[in-house]
N, CA, C, O and CB atoms as a CASP TS submission, in Angstrom:
PFRMAT TS
TARGET T0000
AUTHOR 0000-0000-0000
METHOD Language model
MODEL 1
PARENT N/A
ATOM      1  N   UNK     1     -22.663-105.234 -97.999  1.00  0.00           N
ATOM      2  CA  UNK     1     -22.248-104.173 -96.859  1.00  0.00           C
ATOM      3  C   UNK     1     -23.039-104.631 -95.600  1.00  0.00           C
ATOM      4  O   UNK     1     -24.153-105.146 -95.703  1.00  0.00           O
ATOM      5  CB  UNK     1     -22.667-102.495 -97.270  1.00  0.00           C
ATOM      6  N   UNK     2     -22.433-104.426 -94.431  1.00  0.00           N
ATOM      7  CA  UNK     2     -23.120-104.823 -93.181  1.00  0.00           C
ATOM      8  C   UNK     2     -24.366-104.142 -92.960  1.00  0.00           C
ATOM      9  O   UNK     2     -24.522-102.949 -93.223  1.00  0.00           O
ATOM     10  CB  UNK     2     -22.290-104.596 -92.029  1.00  0.00           C
ATOM     11  N   UNK     3     -25.255-104.891 -92.480  1.00  0.00           N
ATOM     12  CA  UNK     3     -26.611-104.449 -92.084  1.00  0.00           C
ATOM     13  C   UNK     3     -27.547-103.985 -93.306  1.00  0.00           C
ATOM     14  O   UNK     3     -28.578-103.341 -93.111  1.00  0.00           O
ATOM     15  CB  UNK     3     -26.454-103.268 -91.073  1.00  0.00           C
ATOM     16  N   UNK     4     -27.140-104.334 -94.472  1.00  0.00           N
ATOM     17  CA  UNK     4     -27.815-103.926 -95.772  1.00  0.00           C
ATOM     18  C   UNK     4     -28.648-105.090 -96.396  1.00  0.00           C
ATOM     19  O   UNK     4     -29.714-104.867 -96.970  1.00  0.00           O
ATOM     20  CB  UNK     4     -26.717-103.451 -96.830  1.00  0.00           C
ATOM     21  N   UNK     5     -28.129-106.319 -96.262  1.00  0.00           N
ATOM     22  CA  UNK     5     -28.609-107.504 -96.706  1.00  0.00           C
ATOM     23  C   UNK     5     -28.908-107.245 -98.299  1.00  0.00           C
ATOM     24  O   UNK     5     -29.998-107.436 -98.838  1.00  0.00           O
ATOM     25  CB  UNK     5     -29.887-107.948 -95.817  1.00  0.00           C
ATOM     26  N   UNK     6     -27.849-106.825 -98.869  1.00  0.00           N
ATOM     27  CA  UNK     6     -27.925-106.695-100.258  1.00  0.00           C
ATOM     28  C   UNK     6     -26.890-107.469-101.137  1.00  0.00           C
ATOM     29  O   UNK     6     -26.981-107.374-102.361  1.00  0.00           O
ATOM     30  CB  UNK     6     -27.834-105.327-100.528  1.00  0.00           C
ATOM     31  N   UNK     7     -25.965-108.189-100.597  1.00  0.00           N
ATOM     32  CA  UNK     7     -24.974-109.000-101.249  1.00  0.00           C
ATOM     33  C   UNK     7     -23.847-108.293-101.945  1.00  0.00           C
ATOM     34  O   UNK     7     -23.267-108.772-102.919  1.00  0.00           O
ATOM     35  CB  UNK     7     -25.617-109.815-102.184  1.00  0.00           C
ATOM     36  N   UNK     8     -23.529-107.002-101.340  1.00  0.00           N
ATOM     37  CA  UNK     8     -22.425-106.158-101.662  1.00  0.00           C
ATOM     38  C   UNK     8     -21.240-106.388-100.723  1.00  0.00           C
ATOM     39  O   UNK     8     -21.353-106.398 -99.497  1.00  0.00           O
ATOM     40  CB  UNK     8     -22.856-104.727-101.623  1.00  0.00           C
ATOM     41  N   UNK     9     -20.099-106.572-101.388  1.00  0.00           N
ATOM     42  CA  UNK     9     -18.876-106.709-100.693  1.00  0.00           C
ATOM     43  C   UNK     9     -17.874-105.589-101.228  1.00  0.00           C
ATOM     44  O   UNK     9     -17.766-105.360-102.432  1.00  0.00           O
ATOM     45  CB  UNK     9     -18.313-108.180-100.888  1.00  0.00           C
ATOM     46  N   UNK    10     -17.178-104.937-100.292  1.00  0.00           N
ATOM     47  CA  UNK    10     -16.352-103.767-100.543  1.00  0.00           C
ATOM     48  C   UNK    10     -14.868-104.303-100.332  1.00  0.00           C
ATOM     49  O   UNK    10     -14.613-104.993 -99.345  1.00  0.00           O
ATOM     50  CB  UNK    10     -16.751-102.494 -99.529  1.00  0.00           C
ATOM     51  N   UNK    11     -14.058-104.036-101.109  1.00  0.00           N
ATOM     52  CA  UNK    11     -12.645-104.343-101.034  1.00  0.00           C
ATOM     53  C   UNK    11     -11.664-103.050-101.391  1.00  0.00           C
ATOM     54  O   UNK    11     -11.933-102.164-102.202  1.00  0.00           O
ATOM     55  CB  UNK    11     -12.380-105.553-102.040  1.00  0.00           C
ATOM     56  N   UNK    12     -10.487-103.157-100.605  1.00  0.00           N
ATOM     57  CA  UNK    12      -9.533-102.115-100.786  1.00  0.00           C
ATOM     58  C   UNK    12      -8.062-102.958-101.127  1.00  0.00           C
ATOM     59  O   UNK    12      -7.904-104.025-100.533  1.00  0.00           O
ATOM     60  CB  UNK    12      -9.491-101.102 -99.344  1.00  0.00           C
ATOM     61  N   UNK    13      -7.260-102.610-101.833  1.00  0.00           N
ATOM     62  CA  UNK    13      -6.144-103.412-102.090  1.00  0.00           C
ATOM     63  C   UNK    13      -4.772-102.380-102.250  1.00  0.00           C
ATOM     64  O   UNK    13      -4.781-101.151-102.173  1.00  0.00           O
ATOM     65  CB  UNK    13      -6.482-104.324-103.463  1.00  0.00           C
ATOM     66  N   UNK    14      -3.785-103.129-102.456  1.00  0.00           N
ATOM     67  CA  UNK    14      -2.463-102.471-102.623  1.00  0.00           C
ATOM     68  C   UNK    14      -2.339-101.459-103.647  1.00  0.00           C
ATOM     69  O   UNK    14      -1.627-100.462-103.525  1.00  0.00           O
ATOM     70  CB  UNK    14      -1.486-103.422-102.896  1.00  0.00           C
ATOM     71  N   UNK    15      -3.092-101.751-104.729  1.00  0.00           N
ATOM     72  CA  UNK    15      -3.079-100.955-105.880  1.00  0.00           C
ATOM     73  C   UNK    15      -3.771 -99.412-105.865  1.00  0.00           C
ATOM     74  O   UNK    15      -3.820 -98.650-106.830  1.00  0.00           O
ATOM     75  CB  UNK    15      -3.740-101.802-106.876  1.00  0.00           C
ATOM     76  N   UNK    16      -4.279 -99.167-104.537  1.00  0.00           N
ATOM     77  CA  UNK    16      -4.986 -97.980-104.298  1.00  0.00           C
ATOM     78  C   UNK    16      -6.444 -98.032-104.694  1.00  0.00           C
ATOM     79  O   UNK    16      -7.092 -96.989-104.607  1.00  0.00           O
ATOM     80  CB  UNK    16      -4.333 -96.911-104.979  1.00  0.00           C
ATOM     81  N   UNK    17      -6.995 -99.081-105.097  1.00  0.00           N
ATOM     82  CA  UNK    17      -8.342 -99.023-105.662  1.00  0.00           C
ATOM     83  C   UNK    17      -9.388 -99.648-104.634  1.00  0.00           C
ATOM     84  O   UNK    17      -9.115-100.571-103.868  1.00  0.00           O
ATOM     85  CB  UNK    17      -8.370 -99.804-107.064  1.00  0.00           C
ATOM     86  N   UNK    18     -10.411 -99.124-104.709  1.00  0.00           N
ATOM     87  CA  UNK    18     -11.635 -99.439-103.757  1.00  0.00           C
ATOM     88  C   UNK    18     -12.775 -99.964-104.743  1.00  0.00           C
ATOM     89  O   UNK    18     -13.246 -99.278-105.650  1.00  0.00           O
ATOM     90  CB  UNK    18     -12.187 -97.996-102.848  1.00  0.00           C
ATOM     91  N   UNK    19     -13.132-101.192-104.465  1.00  0.00           N
ATOM     92  CA  UNK    19     -14.132-101.881-105.515  1.00  0.00           C
ATOM     93  C   UNK    19     -15.411-102.288-104.679  1.00  0.00           C
ATOM     94  O   UNK    19     -15.275-102.625-103.503  1.00  0.00           O
ATOM     95  CB  UNK    19     -13.425-103.321-106.288  1.00  0.00           C
ATOM     96  N   UNK    20     -16.560-102.259-105.240  1.00  0.00           N
ATOM     97  CA  UNK    20     -17.715-102.926-104.765  1.00  0.00           C
ATOM     98  C   UNK    20     -18.069-104.098-105.679  1.00  0.00           C
ATOM     99  O   UNK    20     -18.024-103.917-106.895  1.00  0.00           O
ATOM    100  CB  UNK    20     -18.857-101.958-104.653  1.00  0.00           C
ATOM    101  N   UNK    21     -18.419-105.285-105.181  1.00  0.00           N
ATOM    102  CA  UNK    21     -18.754-106.536-105.973  1.00  0.00           C
ATOM    103  C   UNK    21     -20.097-106.898-105.339  1.00  0.00           C
ATOM    104  O   UNK    21     -20.415-106.790-104.155  1.00  0.00           O
ATOM    105  CB  UNK    21     -17.589-107.794-105.857  1.00  0.00           C
ATOM    106  N   UNK    22     -20.816-107.347-106.359  1.00  0.00           N
ATOM    107  CA  UNK    22     -22.214-108.148-106.052  1.00  0.00           C
ATOM    108  C   UNK    22     -21.719-109.567-105.821  1.00  0.00           C
ATOM    109  O   UNK    22     -21.023-110.108-106.680  1.00  0.00           O
ATOM    110  CB  UNK    22     -23.422-108.113-107.388  1.00  0.00           C
ATOM    111  N   UNK    23     -22.018-110.132-104.802  1.00  0.00           N
ATOM    112  CA  UNK    23     -21.705-111.516-104.382  1.00  0.00           C
ATOM    113  C   UNK    23     -22.258-112.510-105.488  1.00  0.00           C
ATOM    114  O   UNK    23     -21.609-113.470-105.903  1.00  0.00           O
ATOM    115  CB  UNK    23     -22.363-111.832-102.916  1.00  0.00           C
ATOM    116  N   UNK    24     -23.537-112.167-105.922  1.00  0.00           N
ATOM    117  CA  UNK    24     -24.124-113.206-106.847  1.00  0.00           C
ATOM    118  C   UNK    24     -23.491-113.395-108.207  1.00  0.00           C
ATOM    119  O   UNK    24     -23.656-114.406-108.890  1.00  0.00           O
ATOM    120  CB  UNK    24     -25.521-112.889-107.086  1.00  0.00           C
ATOM    121  N   UNK    25     -22.744-112.335-108.561  1.00  0.00           N
ATOM    122  CA  UNK    25     -21.951-112.131-109.828  1.00  0.00           C
ATOM    123  C   UNK    25     -20.692-112.736-109.755  1.00  0.00           C
ATOM    124  O   UNK    25     -20.159-113.085-110.808  1.00  0.00           O
ATOM    125  CB  UNK    25     -21.744-110.725-110.159  1.00  0.00           C
ATOM    126  N   UNK    26     -20.120-112.919-108.669  1.00  0.00           N
ATOM    127  CA  UNK    26     -18.745-113.355-108.379  1.00  0.00           C
ATOM    128  C   UNK    26     -18.415-114.630-109.175  1.00  0.00           C
ATOM    129  O   UNK    26     -17.364-114.681-109.814  1.00  0.00           O
ATOM    130  CB  UNK    26     -18.560-113.605-106.847  1.00  0.00           C
ATOM    131  N   UNK    27     -19.209-115.577-109.157  1.00  0.00           N
ATOM    132  CA  UNK    27     -19.123-116.810-109.871  1.00  0.00           C
ATOM    133  C   UNK    27     -19.823-117.029-111.247  1.00  0.00           C
ATOM    134  O   UNK    27     -19.856-118.102-111.849  1.00  0.00           O
ATOM    135  CB  UNK    27     -19.594-117.752-109.020  1.00  0.00           C
ATOM    136  N   UNK    28     -20.359-115.891-111.641  1.00  0.00           N
ATOM    137  CA  UNK    28     -20.824-115.997-113.062  1.00  0.00           C
ATOM    138  C   UNK    28     -19.901-116.106-114.127  1.00  0.00           C
ATOM    139  O   UNK    28     -18.709-115.815-114.037  1.00  0.00           O
ATOM    140  CB  UNK    28     -21.563-114.945-113.380  1.00  0.00           C
ATOM    141  N   UNK    29     -20.517-116.563-115.213  1.00  0.00           N
ATOM    142  CA  UNK    29     -19.615-116.676-116.516  1.00  0.00           C
ATOM    143  C   UNK    29     -19.551-115.468-117.378  1.00  0.00           C
ATOM    144  O   UNK    29     -19.119-115.571-118.526  1.00  0.00           O
ATOM    145  CB  UNK    29     -20.111-117.798-117.429  1.00  0.00           C
ATOM    146  N   UNK    30     -19.972-114.278-116.879  1.00  0.00           N
ATOM    147  CA  UNK    30     -19.987-113.177-117.600  1.00  0.00           C
ATOM    148  C   UNK    30     -18.310-112.842-117.807  1.00  0.00           C
ATOM    149  O   UNK    30     -17.434-113.158-117.002  1.00  0.00           O
ATOM    150  CB  UNK    30     -20.909-112.026-116.819  1.00  0.00           C
ATOM    151  N   UNK    31     -18.105-112.113-119.112  1.00  0.00           N
ATOM    152  CA  UNK    31     -16.831-111.712-119.408  1.00  0.00           C
ATOM    153  C   UNK    31     -16.530-110.328-118.882  1.00  0.00           C
ATOM    154  O   UNK    31     -17.446-109.519-119.032  1.00  0.00           O
ATOM    155  CB  UNK    31     -16.631-111.791-120.818  1.00  0.00           C
ATOM    156  N   UNK    32     -15.632-109.974-118.405  1.00  0.00           N
ATOM    157  CA  UNK    32     -15.310-108.724-117.975  1.00  0.00           C
ATOM    158  C   UNK    32     -15.070-108.599-116.509  1.00  0.00           C
ATOM    159  O   UNK    32     -15.010-109.646-115.864  1.00  0.00           O
ATOM    160  CB  UNK    32     -16.293-107.865-118.372  1.00  0.00           C
ATOM    161  N   UNK    33     -14.928-107.478-115.909  1.00  0.00           N
ATOM    162  CA  UNK    33     -14.719-107.175-114.447  1.00  0.00           C
ATOM    163  C   UNK    33     -15.912-107.464-113.657  1.00  0.00           C
ATOM    164  O   UNK    33     -16.951-106.866-113.936  1.00  0.00           O
ATOM    165  CB  UNK    33     -14.340-105.733-114.220  1.00  0.00           C
ATOM    166  N   UNK    34     -15.884-108.364-112.644  1.00  0.00           N
ATOM    167  CA  UNK    34     -16.921-108.762-111.792  1.00  0.00           C
ATOM    168  C   UNK    34     -17.186-107.522-110.755  1.00  0.00           C
ATOM    169  O   UNK    34     -18.147-107.637-109.994  1.00  0.00           O
ATOM    170  CB  UNK    34     -16.510-110.153-111.058  1.00  0.00           C
ATOM    171  N   UNK    35     -16.512-106.535-110.701  1.00  0.00           N
ATOM    172  CA  UNK    35     -16.866-105.432-109.865  1.00  0.00           C
ATOM    173  C   UNK    35     -17.887-104.507-110.607  1.00  0.00           C
ATOM    174  O   UNK    35     -17.885-104.468-111.837  1.00  0.00           O
ATOM    175  CB  UNK    35     -15.588-104.654-109.455  1.00  0.00           C
ATOM    176  N   UNK    36     -18.751-103.770-109.871  1.00  0.00           N
ATOM    177  CA  UNK    36     -19.557-102.939-110.704  1.00  0.00           C
ATOM    178  C   UNK    36     -19.362-101.599-110.299  1.00  0.00           C
ATOM    179  O   UNK    36     -20.014-100.737-110.889  1.00  0.00           O
ATOM    180  CB  UNK    36     -20.967-103.288-110.672  1.00  0.00           C
ATOM    181  N   UNK    37     -18.453-101.213-109.249  1.00  0.00           N
ATOM    182  CA  UNK    37     -17.921 -99.792-109.111  1.00  0.00           C
ATOM    183  C   UNK    37     -16.570-100.020-108.602  1.00  0.00           C
ATOM    184  O   UNK    37     -16.220-100.943-107.867  1.00  0.00           O
ATOM    185  CB  UNK    37     -18.789 -98.813-108.118  1.00  0.00           C
ATOM    186  N   UNK    38     -15.776 -98.982-109.123  1.00  0.00           N
ATOM    187  CA  UNK    38     -14.266 -99.039-108.972  1.00  0.00           C
ATOM    188  C   UNK    38     -13.934 -97.577-108.824  1.00  0.00           C
ATOM    189  O   UNK    38     -14.250 -96.734-109.664  1.00  0.00           O
ATOM    190  CB  UNK    38     -13.454 -99.760-110.263  1.00  0.00           C
ATOM    191  N   UNK    39     -13.258 -97.314-107.672  1.00  0.00           N
ATOM    192  CA  UNK    39     -12.626 -96.005-107.467  1.00  0.00           C
ATOM    193  C   UNK    39     -11.214 -96.004-107.340  1.00  0.00           C
ATOM    194  O   UNK    39     -10.732 -96.565-106.356  1.00  0.00           O
ATOM    195  CB  UNK    39     -13.127 -95.384-106.341  1.00  0.00           C
ATOM    196  N   UNK    40     -10.406 -95.417-108.247  1.00  0.00           N
ATOM    197  CA  UNK    40      -8.822 -95.164-108.061  1.00  0.00           C
ATOM    198  C   UNK    40      -8.620 -94.036-107.500  1.00  0.00           C
ATOM    199  O   UNK    40      -8.205 -93.097-108.181  1.00  0.00           O
ATOM    200  CB  UNK    40      -7.992 -95.135-109.271  1.00  0.00           C
ATOM    201  N   UNK    41      -8.888 -93.881-106.056  1.00  0.00           N
ATOM    202  CA  UNK    41      -8.781 -92.533-105.502  1.00  0.00           C
ATOM    203  C   UNK    41      -7.665 -92.396-104.595  1.00  0.00           C
ATOM    204  O   UNK    41      -7.575 -91.352-103.949  1.00  0.00           O
ATOM    205  CB  UNK    41      -9.993 -92.144-104.809  1.00  0.00           C
ATOM    206  N   UNK    42      -6.728 -93.387-104.445  1.00  0.00           N
ATOM    207  CA  UNK    42      -5.627 -93.292-103.516  1.00  0.00           C
ATOM    208  C   UNK    42      -4.407 -93.602-104.187  1.00  0.00           C
ATOM    209  O   UNK    42      -4.366 -94.435-105.092  1.00  0.00           O
ATOM    210  CB  UNK    42      -5.793 -94.162-102.358  1.00  0.00           C
ATOM    211  N   UNK    43      -3.327 -92.917-103.750  1.00  0.00           N
ATOM    212  CA  UNK    43      -2.121 -93.023-104.268  1.00  0.00           C
ATOM    213  C   UNK    43      -1.295 -94.373-103.643  1.00  0.00           C
ATOM    214  O   UNK    43      -0.516 -95.065-104.298  1.00  0.00           O
ATOM    215  CB  UNK    43      -1.437 -91.666-104.003  1.00  0.00           C
ATOM    216  N   UNK    44      -1.606 -94.551-102.409  1.00  0.00           N
ATOM    217  CA  UNK    44      -1.092 -95.643-101.683  1.00  0.00           C
ATOM    218  C   UNK    44      -1.889 -96.837-101.457  1.00  0.00           C
ATOM    219  O   UNK    44      -3.027 -96.849-101.927  1.00  0.00           O
ATOM    220  CB  UNK    44      -0.730 -95.213-100.528  1.00  0.00           C
ATOM    221  N   UNK    45      -1.441 -97.898-100.772  1.00  0.00           N
ATOM    222  CA  UNK    45      -2.277 -98.949-100.433  1.00  0.00           C
ATOM    223  C   UNK    45      -3.377 -98.598 -99.606  1.00  0.00           C
ATOM    224  O   UNK    45      -3.250 -97.773 -98.702  1.00  0.00           O
ATOM    225  CB  UNK    45      -1.582 -99.921 -99.844  1.00  0.00           C
ATOM    226  N   UNK    46      -4.533 -99.217 -99.877  1.00  0.00           N
ATOM    227  CA  UNK    46      -5.738 -98.981 -99.070  1.00  0.00           C
ATOM    228  C   UNK    46      -5.620 -99.905 -97.842  1.00  0.00           C
ATOM    229  O   UNK    46      -5.694-101.129 -97.945  1.00  0.00           O
ATOM    230  CB  UNK    46      -7.090 -99.266 -99.907  1.00  0.00           C
ATOM    231  N   UNK    47      -5.423 -99.230 -96.621  1.00  0.00           N
ATOM    232  CA  UNK    47      -5.467-100.079 -95.315  1.00  0.00           C
ATOM    233  C   UNK    47      -6.663-100.289 -94.438  1.00  0.00           C
ATOM    234  O   UNK    47      -6.590-101.066 -93.486  1.00  0.00           O
ATOM    235  CB  UNK    47      -4.572 -99.560 -94.460  1.00  0.00           C
ATOM    236  N   UNK    48      -7.932 -99.530 -94.759  1.00  0.00           N
ATOM    237  CA  UNK    48      -8.829 -99.538 -93.986  1.00  0.00           C
ATOM    238  C   UNK    48     -10.241 -99.271 -94.656  1.00  0.00           C
ATOM    239  O   UNK    48     -10.317 -98.244 -95.330  1.00  0.00           O
ATOM    240  CB  UNK    48      -8.459 -98.701 -93.037  1.00  0.00           C
ATOM    241  N   UNK    49     -11.297-100.021 -94.559  1.00  0.00           N
ATOM    242  CA  UNK    49     -12.524 -99.647 -95.056  1.00  0.00           C
ATOM    243  C   UNK    49     -13.480 -99.500 -93.736  1.00  0.00           C
ATOM    244  O   UNK    49     -13.271-100.151 -92.712  1.00  0.00           O
ATOM    245  CB  UNK    49     -13.035-100.737 -96.155  1.00  0.00           C
ATOM    246  N   UNK    50     -14.527 -98.589 -93.877  1.00  0.00           N
ATOM    247  CA  UNK    50     -15.400 -98.554 -92.668  1.00  0.00           C
ATOM    248  C   UNK    50     -16.791 -97.854 -93.185  1.00  0.00           C
ATOM    249  O   UNK    50     -16.890 -97.152 -94.191  1.00  0.00           O
ATOM    250  CB  UNK    50     -14.641 -97.669 -91.375  1.00  0.00           C
ATOM    251  N   UNK    51     -17.754 -98.170 -92.354  1.00  0.00           N
ATOM    252  CA  UNK    51     -19.073 -97.640 -92.647  1.00  0.00           C
ATOM    253  C   UNK    51     -19.588 -97.109 -91.230  1.00  0.00           C
ATOM    254  O   UNK    51     -19.086 -97.408 -90.147  1.00  0.00           O
ATOM    255  CB  UNK    51     -20.072 -98.803 -93.331  1.00  0.00           C
ATOM    256  N   UNK    52     -20.632 -96.305 -91.428  1.00  0.00           N
ATOM    257  CA  UNK    52     -21.331 -95.877 -90.128  1.00  0.00           C
ATOM    258  C   UNK    52     -22.499 -96.817 -90.026  1.00  0.00           C
ATOM    259  O   UNK    52     -23.173 -97.187 -90.987  1.00  0.00           O
ATOM    260  CB  UNK    52     -21.834 -94.283 -90.118  1.00  0.00           C
ATOM    261  N   UNK    53     -22.683 -97.182 -88.724  1.00  0.00           N
ATOM    262  CA  UNK    53     -23.834 -98.334 -88.442  1.00  0.00           C
ATOM    263  C   UNK    53     -25.276 -97.884 -88.937  1.00  0.00           C
ATOM    264  O   UNK    53     -26.095 -98.726 -89.307  1.00  0.00           O
ATOM    265  CB  UNK    53     -23.967 -98.663 -86.744  1.00  0.00           C
ATOM    266  N   UNK    54     -25.557 -96.514 -88.930  1.00  0.00           N
ATOM    267  CA  UNK    54     -26.869 -96.110 -89.429  1.00  0.00           C
ATOM    268  C   UNK    54     -26.871 -95.784 -90.922  1.00  0.00           C
ATOM    269  O   UNK    54     -27.916 -95.622 -91.553  1.00  0.00           O
ATOM    270  CB  UNK    54     -27.356 -94.916 -88.656  1.00  0.00           C
ATOM    271  N   UNK    55     -25.713 -95.700 -91.429  1.00  0.00           N
ATOM    272  CA  UNK    55     -25.793 -95.380 -92.984  1.00  0.00           C
ATOM    273  C   UNK    55     -24.744 -96.389 -93.800  1.00  0.00           C
ATOM    274  O   UNK    55     -23.643 -96.112 -94.275  1.00  0.00           O
ATOM    275  CB  UNK    55     -25.338 -93.664 -93.277  1.00  0.00           C
ATOM    276  N   UNK    56     -25.468 -97.657 -93.797  1.00  0.00           N
ATOM    277  CA  UNK    56     -24.590 -98.876 -94.390  1.00  0.00           C
ATOM    278  C   UNK    56     -24.100 -98.591 -95.871  1.00  0.00           C
ATOM    279  O   UNK    56     -23.153 -99.240 -96.316  1.00  0.00           O
ATOM    280  CB  UNK    56     -25.506-100.311 -94.420  1.00  0.00           C
ATOM    281  N   UNK    57     -24.721 -97.647 -96.623  1.00  0.00           N
ATOM    282  CA  UNK    57     -24.172 -97.476 -98.011  1.00  0.00           C
ATOM    283  C   UNK    57     -23.209 -96.330 -98.157  1.00  0.00           C
ATOM    284  O   UNK    57     -22.822 -95.989 -99.275  1.00  0.00           O
ATOM    285  CB  UNK    57     -25.293 -97.267 -98.990  1.00  0.00           C
ATOM    286  N   UNK    58     -22.801 -95.709 -97.030  1.00  0.00           N
ATOM    287  CA  UNK    58     -21.727 -94.726 -97.162  1.00  0.00           C
ATOM    288  C   UNK    58     -20.416 -95.505 -96.612  1.00  0.00           C
ATOM    289  O   UNK    58     -20.440 -96.092 -95.530  1.00  0.00           O
ATOM    290  CB  UNK    58     -22.082 -93.301 -96.295  1.00  0.00           C
ATOM    291  N   UNK    59     -19.328 -95.464 -97.404  1.00  0.00           N
ATOM    292  CA  UNK    59     -18.238 -96.141 -97.293  1.00  0.00           C
ATOM    293  C   UNK    59     -17.157 -95.182 -97.142  1.00  0.00           C
ATOM    294  O   UNK    59     -17.161 -94.219 -97.909  1.00  0.00           O
ATOM    295  CB  UNK    59     -18.082 -97.018 -98.347  1.00  0.00           C
ATOM    296  N   UNK    60     -16.215 -95.290 -96.262  1.00  0.00           N
ATOM    297  CA  UNK    60     -14.946 -94.596 -96.073  1.00  0.00           C
ATOM    298  C   UNK    60     -13.812 -95.605 -96.340  1.00  0.00           C
ATOM    299  O   UNK    60     -13.814 -96.801 -96.049  1.00  0.00           O
ATOM    300  CB  UNK    60     -14.842 -93.978 -94.618  1.00  0.00           C
ATOM    301  N   UNK    61     -12.825 -94.883 -96.959  1.00  0.00           N
ATOM    302  CA  UNK    61     -11.352 -95.705 -97.085  1.00  0.00           C
ATOM    303  C   UNK    61     -10.305 -94.947 -96.603  1.00  0.00           C
ATOM    304  O   UNK    61     -10.295 -93.724 -96.743  1.00  0.00           O
ATOM    305  CB  UNK    61     -10.907 -96.092 -98.567  1.00  0.00           C
ATOM    306  N   UNK    62      -9.428 -95.552 -96.053  1.00  0.00           N
ATOM    307  CA  UNK    62      -8.132 -94.862 -95.535  1.00  0.00           C
ATOM    308  C   UNK    62      -6.859 -95.633 -96.219  1.00  0.00           C
ATOM    309  O   UNK    62      -6.816 -96.858 -96.330  1.00  0.00           O
ATOM    310  CB  UNK    62      -8.043 -94.954 -93.777  1.00  0.00           C
ATOM    311  N   UNK    63      -6.013 -94.905 -96.581  1.00  0.00           N
ATOM    312  CA  UNK    63      -4.805 -95.414 -97.306  1.00  0.00           C
ATOM    313  C   UNK    63      -3.555 -94.916 -96.851  1.00  0.00           C
ATOM    314  O   UNK    63      -3.580 -93.848 -96.239  1.00  0.00           O
ATOM    315  CB  UNK    63      -4.871 -95.125 -98.686  1.00  0.00           C
ATOM    316  N   UNK    64      -2.364 -95.537 -97.049  1.00  0.00           N
ATOM    317  CA  UNK    64      -1.139 -95.262 -96.631  1.00  0.00           C
ATOM    318  C   UNK    64      -0.542 -93.888 -97.222  1.00  0.00           C
ATOM    319  O   UNK    64       0.530 -93.457 -96.798  1.00  0.00           O
ATOM    320  CB  UNK    64      -0.336 -96.418 -96.959  1.00  0.00           C
ATOM    321  N   UNK    65      -1.279 -93.214 -98.221  1.00  0.00           N
ATOM    322  CA  UNK    65      -0.934 -91.877 -98.693  1.00  0.00           C
ATOM    323  C   UNK    65      -1.581 -90.714 -97.700  1.00  0.00           C
ATOM    324  O   UNK    65      -1.457 -89.524 -97.990  1.00  0.00           O
ATOM    325  CB  UNK    65      -1.483 -91.725-100.236  1.00  0.00           C
ATOM    326  N   UNK    66      -2.241 -91.125 -96.576  1.00  0.00           N
ATOM    327  CA  UNK    66      -2.701 -90.216 -95.735  1.00  0.00           C
ATOM    328  C   UNK    66      -4.156 -89.759 -96.065  1.00  0.00           C
ATOM    329  O   UNK    66      -4.652 -88.973 -95.258  1.00  0.00           O
ATOM    330  CB  UNK    66      -1.776 -89.145 -95.728  1.00  0.00           C
ATOM    331  N   UNK    67      -4.895 -90.131 -97.112  1.00  0.00           N
ATOM    332  CA  UNK    67      -6.042 -89.665 -97.545  1.00  0.00           C
ATOM    333  C   UNK    67      -7.068 -90.651 -96.992  1.00  0.00           C
ATOM    334  O   UNK    67      -6.877 -91.857 -96.838  1.00  0.00           O
ATOM    335  CB  UNK    67      -6.041 -89.495 -99.029  1.00  0.00           C
ATOM    336  N   UNK    68      -8.335 -89.878 -96.677  1.00  0.00           N
ATOM    337  CA  UNK    68      -9.462 -90.648 -96.197  1.00  0.00           C
ATOM    338  C   UNK    68     -10.539 -90.239 -97.366  1.00  0.00           C
ATOM    339  O   UNK    68     -10.630 -89.066 -97.729  1.00  0.00           O
ATOM    340  CB  UNK    68      -9.931 -90.238 -94.540  1.00  0.00           C
ATOM    341  N   UNK    69     -11.202 -91.092 -97.829  1.00  0.00           N
ATOM    342  CA  UNK    69     -12.261 -90.782 -99.004  1.00  0.00           C
ATOM    343  C   UNK    69     -13.526 -91.432 -98.589  1.00  0.00           C
ATOM    344  O   UNK    69     -14.523 -91.357 -99.307  1.00  0.00           O
ATOM    345  CB  UNK    69     -11.810 -91.376-100.525  1.00  0.00           C
TER
END
């Protein structure tokens, strides 16, 4: 996440899921999902992710279904 220096990357995709990933785990040989947090909270494609500059751990997502989470 920006301005947090913690190795977190947030992604949003066409399946309506928002995921948080740890960068150091992305290339690991562990079996299973590399993301450590997943939210299936949208019915449409996720179009935007945003944070507040003073709250880098608060994440908003906006989707084609008209919801902001």
